[in-house]
C-alpha positions in Angstrom: 186.2 -66.3 187.4 189.5 -63.9 186.8 189.1 -60.5 185.3 192.0 -58.8 182.6 193.0 -55.2 183.2 195.8 -54.2 179.4 197.9 -52.1 181.0 200.2 -49.5 178.0 203.3 -49.7 178.9 205.8 -47.7 177.9 207.4 -48.2 174.2 204.1 -48.9 173.0 204.1 -52.7 174.8 200.3 -53.4 176.6 200.6 -56.7 178.6 197.0 -58.1 180.3 196.9 -57.7 184.2 194.9 -61.4 185.0 193.1 -59.9 188.6 191.7 -62.7 190.7 187.5 -61.8 191.3 189.0 -61.6 195.2 190.7 -58.3 194.5 187.8 -57.7 192.4 185.4 -57.8 195.0 187.6 -56.4 197.4 187.6 -53.1 195.4 184.0 -53.3 194.7 183.5 -53.0 198.3 186.8 -51.1 199.5 185.3 -48.3 196.5 182.1 -48.1 197.8 180.4 -50.2 194.7 182.5 -47.9 192.4 182.0 -49.2 188.5 184.8 -50.7 187.4 186.0 -48.9 185.0 186.0 -45.6 187.5 190.1 -44.6 188.2 189.5 -45.5 192.1 188.7 -48.9 191.0 191.0 -49.6 188.5 193.6 -48.0 191.7 192.5 -50.0 194.0 193.2 -52.9 191.6 196.6 -51.8 190.5 197.3 -51.5 194.4 196.0 -54.5 195.1 198.3 -56.5 192.1 201.4 -55.3 194.0 201.4 -52.9 190.4 202.9 -49.7 192.1 206.0 -52.0 193.4 204.1 -52.9 197.2 204.5 -57.1 198.3 201.0 -58.5 197.5 201.9 -61.1 199.6 201.4 -57.8 202.4 198.0 -56.7 201.1 196.6 -60.1 200.8 197.3 -60.5 204.7 195.6 -56.5 205.5 192.4 -57.9 202.7 192.1 -60.7 204.5 192.0 -59.1 208.2 189.6 -56.6 206.5 186.1 -57.2 207.0 183.8 -56.3 204.7 181.2 -58.3 203.6 180.3 -59.4 200.1 
């Protein structure tokens, strides 16, 4: 399942960020099941999607090494 976040960018453009289930589940665990509209959860999603300029491939490797259980 793909989740959608709508991001207002400068210049009145709204982008659709498609977030994979893996990232949503990771952020559910990592933020201790914070509501998905909670800033902690949104920040986790943005970071793991590479929205802050970090490398999504490195983050994918880190998520793979974490020991979270669904």
